[in-house]
N, C-alpha and C positions, 0 to 999 in steps of 0.2 A: 681393569675395565672388562666388562662382559663382552662376549662376541658381538652381541647386538649393539653394545655401546661403541665398539670399534667401528662397526659399519656406519653408525650415525656420524661419528667423527670424520670418517673418510668421505661420506656424502657431503658434509658441511665444507670439507676442504676443497671442493670443486665448485662451490657456488659463489657468484658475484651478484648479489641482489641490489636493487635500488631501494630508496626510502624517501619519505616525505620530510621536508623541512631543511633548514640551514644549519642545524646542529644534529648530531647523531642521536636518534631515539634510544631509549633504554634497551629495546630488544636487539638493536644492532650492536650496542656495546657488549651486552651479555653474550651474544652469539659469537662475536669476535674473540672474546675470552675463551670460548669453548672450541675454537678452531675454525670458524668461518674464514674462507679464503680471503675475502675482501668485499668491496662494494663498487658500484658504478654510480657516478655523479651525473645528474641531469640538470637542466636549466633551473628546475625548481629548488635545487640545493645550493645555488650559487648567486651571491650578490656582489662579490668582488674578490680580488686576490687575497687580501688579508683575511677575510672571512673563511675562504677555502683553506688557507694555511692553518687557521685555528681548528677548522673542522678535521683536517687530516691529522693534525697533531693529536686531537682527542681520540681519533680512531686508532692511532698507533700506540696510544697509551694502553689500550686493551690488547693489542696484538702488534708487536713491532714489525711483523712480516706481512701485515695486511696489504694486499694489493688495492690500489685506488685507481680506477679507470674512468675515462670520459671520452666523448666523441668531440674532439677538437680538431676538425679538419682544416680550419680557416675558411674564409669565404662564406658560403651560405650556411654551412653547418658549423656553428660555434657554440660552445657552452661557456667558456671562461669570459667571453665578451658579448654574451647574449643581450645585455641591456643596451649596449652601444653599437653593436655590430662589429665585425672583425676588422682589426687594423691591418690585415693581410688579405690579398686576393686569394681565391680558391684555386684548386688544381687546374681547371681548364685555362684560366688566365696564365698560369705559369707555363702550361704547355704551349700556349700561343707564343709567349716570349721565347721559350725553348732554350733557356740558359740553365744548364744543370747546376752550375756553381751558384746561381741565384736561388734555385730551389733548395739546395743543400743549406745555404746560409739562412734562408727564412725558416727552414725546418729546425735548424739548430737554435735560432732565436726563440722559436716557439717552445722547443724543449726546455730551454733555460727558464722561461716563464712558468711552464708546467711544473718543473722540478722545484722552483722556489715556492710553489703552492703545495708541494707534497704529493702531486699526482705522479704515479709510477708507470702507468701504461696508457698510451693514447691510442684509441681505436682509429688509427689513421696510418698510412694514407689509403684512399680508395685506389686500389690497383686495377679497377675495372676499365676495360676498353669500351668507351661509349660509342660502339659502332652503329647503334640504332638511335637516330636523332629523336625518335618519339619515346624514348625511355622515360618513364614517369618518375623515377626515383634516383637515378644516377646523374645524368646530364652534366652540369657544371662541376660536380664533385670529382669527376674523372679528370685526368690530365689531357685527355683527348680521345680521338677515334682511331689513331694509328698505333698499333701494338708496340712498335719499336720506340716511338716517342713516349708512350705510357711506361714502358719498361725502364727507360733510362731515368725518367723523373721519379718513378717509384723507388728505384735504387738510391737516387740522390736524397730523397725525402727520408728514407730509412736511415741512411748514413748520418744525415744531419740531426735528426731527432735523437737517435741513440748515442751520438757523441755528447749529448747534453745529459745523458744518464736516464732517459725516459724510454721505455720499451715501445717500439713501433709495432703496429698490428696491421698487416696488409689484408685488405678486405675487398670484395666479398667472394671468397673462394668457392668455385673455380672461375668466377667472373660473371657479374650482374649486368654487364654493359649491353649485350646483344639480347635484350629482353624488352617486352612491352607491358609487363604486369608488375605492379608493386607488391613485393612479398609481404608487406604489412597486411595485405588484403587477400592474396591468392598465391598460387604456385606458378612462378615464371618458368618457362621452358627454354633451354639453351639449344639453339640450332646446331646440329652435328658439325656443319662445315666450319664453324667459327671457334671451336673449342681450343685448337692449338694457338691461335692468336690470343685468345682470352688467357691462356695459361702463361704466356711469355712474361708478363710483368711479375707474376708470382715466382717464376723461376729466378728472375733477377733479384727479387726481394730476398729469396732464400740464399742466393750467392752473396748478398750483401750482409747476411747474418741477422735477418729480421727475427726478433724474439718471439713474435706471435703472429698467427694467421687467424682471421675470423671467417667462419663458414657463411656461405650464402644459402638461403632457403630456396634453392633452385633445383629444378629437375634437369638432369644432364643425361638424356637417353643413351648417348653413345657409351656412357659408363654404367648407368643404372636407370632402366626405364621405369622403375617402380617407386623409388624413394628419393626425396629431395636430398641434396648433398649433405646437409646437416645430419641426416639420419642414415646415411649410406656408408657402410663399411667399404664398399668398392671405391667410393670417392675419397673419404677421409683417410682410411688405412691403405687401401691399394694404390690410389693415385698420389695423395699428398705425402704420406709417410714413405711408402716403399718406392714409388716411381720417382718422385721429386726429391726425396731424401730429407724432408723437413723434420727436425728433431725438437723444435721448440714447442710452445704451448698453443694448442688449438682451442679457440674460444668460439662459442656459438654467437650468432646474431641474436637479438632478443627472442627468447624461446617462446614467448607468448604470442608472437606474430602468427597470423592465421595460416600461413603456408605450411607450418609444422604442427601447431597446436590444435588446429581444427579437427584433425583426424584422431589425435591421440591424447588431447588434453595437455596442459602445461607440464605436469609431472611426467606423463607418459612420454612426451616428446623429449624431455630432459634425459630420462633414463636411456632412451634409444639413441640419443646423440652420444652419450658417454660410451655405450656399447659399440657404436660405429667408429669411434676413435677420437671424439672430442675430449678435451681435458677440463674445460671450464664452461659453466653455464651462465650466460648473461640473462638476467630476469629482472623485471621490476620497472621497465619503462612505462608500463600501463598498470601493473598490479604491484604497487610499491608498499607491501605490508608484510608483516611477519607470517600471517596465515599462508600466503603464497609461497614464501621461502620454506616454510615447514612442509607444505604440500609437495614441493619439488624434492626436498631432502628425503621425505618419507617414501616418495615414489621410487627414488633411486635405491633406497634400502630394500624395498619390496621387490624391485627388479632383480637384485642380487639373490634374495631368498627364493624367488621363483625360477631362477636359472636363466632369465633373459639377459642379465648383465653379469659376466664373470667377475668375481671379487678381485682377481688379479688385474683386470682391466681398470677397475675403479681405483685400485692402489697405484697403478701406473699413472693414471690421470692426476691423482693427488700429488704424486711425486713431481710431475712436470710443472704443475702449478707452484709447488713449493720451490722448485729450482728457479723459476722466474722471480718469485718473491725474494729469494736470497740474493739474486743478481741485483734486483731493484734496490734492496736495502743497502747494498754496498756500492751503488753507482752514484750516490750523491743526490738522488731524487727525494730529498726531504726538505720540509719548510725551513727557510732561514730564520734565525732568531729575530732579526729586525722585522721580517714580514709578519711573524706571529704576534709581535708586540705592537704592530701598527694600528692605526685607527680603523674604524668600521669599513671604510672604503679602500684602505691601504694606500691612499694617495701620498703619504709622507715617504714611502719607499718605492713607489711604482711610477712616479711622474717621469723620472728620467728614462726608465725602460719603455714606458708608453710613448714618449716622444721619439725614442729610437725606433720602436716598432712602426709608429705612424709614418716616419720618414722613409724607412726601408720598404714598408708595405705600399706606400703611395708611389714610390719610385717604380716598384714592380707593376702596379696597376697602370701607371702611365704608359709603360712599355707595351702593355697588352692591348691598348686601345687601337682600333682600326676605323678609319674615317673614309667614307665613300661620298664624293660630291657628284650630284647628278645634274646640276644646272650651271650655266655660266654666271649666274647672278652671285654676287658676294653676300651670301646668306650669313656666313660666319666671318668674324666674331659678331655676336649680338652687341648692339650699342644701347639698347633700352631693356628694362626688366621684362622678361617674357611671362607668359602664362604657361605653366607646366601641367599637363594632364598625365597622370600615372595610372596605368591599367594593371590592377593587382589581382592575379589569379590566386586560387587557394593552393598552397604548397603542400608537398608530401610531408609525412609525419617526421621525417628526419630533420626537417628545418623548423625551428621554433617560430611559431606564428608572431611572436612579439619582437623578433629581431628586426631592427630598423634597416631600411633599404630605400633606394631611390636616388633621384638626381635633384629634386626640388630643394631639399635641405641644403646640400652643398652649394647649389646655384644661388640660393638666397643669401648665403654668407658672402659670396663673391659679388653678387649683384642685388643689393637690398631693394625691396619692392617687388621681387619675384612673387607671383601668385601661383597657387597650386590647387588642383582638383584631383582627387583620387577616386577612381571607379573600381568597384569589385564586380564580379560576375553578376548579372541581373540588374546592374545599376546603369550600364552604358546604353540606355535606350535611345532610339532616334530622337525623341524630344529632348532628352538630357544632353545629347551631343549638340543639337541645334542651339540649345540655350548656352552651352559652353562656347560654341563658335561665335555667337553674338557677343558674349561677355568678353571674349579675347580679341575682338575685331581690331582693336587699335594696338595690339601687342604682338610681338613675335610669339609663335606657338612651338612648344617642345612637347613631343609625345613620347612617353616612356613605356616600354613594354617588357614583358618577361616571357620568353618562349612563345612568341606570337604564333608560330607555326603549329603549336599544339592546342591552341584554344580558339575555336571558331569565333567566339564572342569578341575576343581581342582583335582578330582579323577583320571582322565586320566593323568594329569601332574605328580602327585605323583607316579602313577604306572610306568610311563616312567622313572622318576628320580631314583626310587628304583631298577628298573631292571638293571640300569647301576651302581648304587651306593647303594648296600644293607647295607653298613656301615653307611648310613646317619642317622642323628638325625631328628626326626619329632616333631615339636611343634604345637599342636592344640590350637589355641587361641579362638575357638568357643566351641560348644558343642561336646565333644568327643564320638561319637557313636561307635567307635572302637579304641582299643589301640594296635593293632597288626601291626601298620605301622612303619617301620624303625627299625634299630637296637636298638634304644632307642626311646620311645614315651613319650613326656612330655605334660601333659594337664594342662593348666593354668586357664581354666574356665573364661577367660576374656582377652581382648586385650588392656586394659589401660596400660600406660607406666609402672606402678608398677608391672603389671603382666609380661610384657616383661622383666623387670629388674629381677624379681624372677626367670624366666626361664633362663636368662643369667647367673645368679649365679649358678644354677644347672649345666649348660653346662661347666662353667669354674672351678667349684669346689670351688667357693669363698663363698658359702652360709654358 
């Protein structure tokens, strides 16, 4: 192979692109055969466990060492269960329970499900310390706001997931929690005073043997005042490699995100990330086509030719990716034969696992619920079917918009006849609220919110509803910054269906 051909192969060996569809397109098959490192699966690629197993089997027919990654955090960010919502609560709920054995067990169960589908690396857990309650992109994805709590649950999650043969990936290094900007849209800045707390969970993840760390597109002025972490040798090489001693694979967050691509383009950002110390480039969340993958590959090759990226650094990155792929191939993270041969939805082989997950996840969600009663009246349990109003904010890009959430569905199962109205931003006008109050006049009223403290329109709608119905029950499925709303306030610390079910059980007294 020519020198240029060697460089092209090395560049391919650090790329993890996304693609469209539930079967691998021809370009992905071809590129895997030519040395592409692997792929990232998004919701658009997933219809069920058996389909994912067939998909990953087809990918490995082209390259047995292909890495297959996805963002399965449980809770709000789920890919494998995007159609139904996660059967497990997310990180924050687990932090509220604060039982590290439970976190490790749920992570191991998650790993077993992922391994059975042939997924070899899970971009989880979120090791971020959510010290800023107004954070628009982390929130419930973190285990909490206390660095010691986040550290011990990060370590437990890593242990559990990797005990099942799936590589964990602590993210978003060096910590996205103390920020107020979503890196999908801009560059968050980490305040100097909080960096040591932010690093604590990553230190623990490394001690636990985490196989991968994902970079955050964050500016950390105390280490580098000019470049976001993903593009900073001072952060990736100086801090993560040399100071913290991490020897595994460093993978970028989506390289097309504005925080890094706006200044350099997707290809330019990718080349600079490898030069800074990253080993793998995640691309294709928004640009899932061969042209983008070629653009990134060619930009990396050009960067070597131009002297921006030393060839030795690229070869080292490819080596680290390969080492993880070899570990994954020998860890048992391959589709089971009966999973591959199952029907389209995989129900013939996954019903027992789903029942187990649902029971364990619901048990965890129940333990996370916190109830504050503010009146002497016996508001709960409800004796007649309520009217539920759900206030639905627009979520960040990490959370699939089609993922089910809420309390009305689980409540209707326990109490048939339950009615529901869902308002999005712009729909909860004064007139609409007044009409709802009139409609629900003869029923108990349940108001469901998500991060009401971050959305003025939700706050105004709740104020209007409670002024007319002070007997209402308020369920907060996001971060509960206050618990004095409603006659009874229920905090679930998550919006996954199991969290909604746990709240419904409290409301009906069936818990």
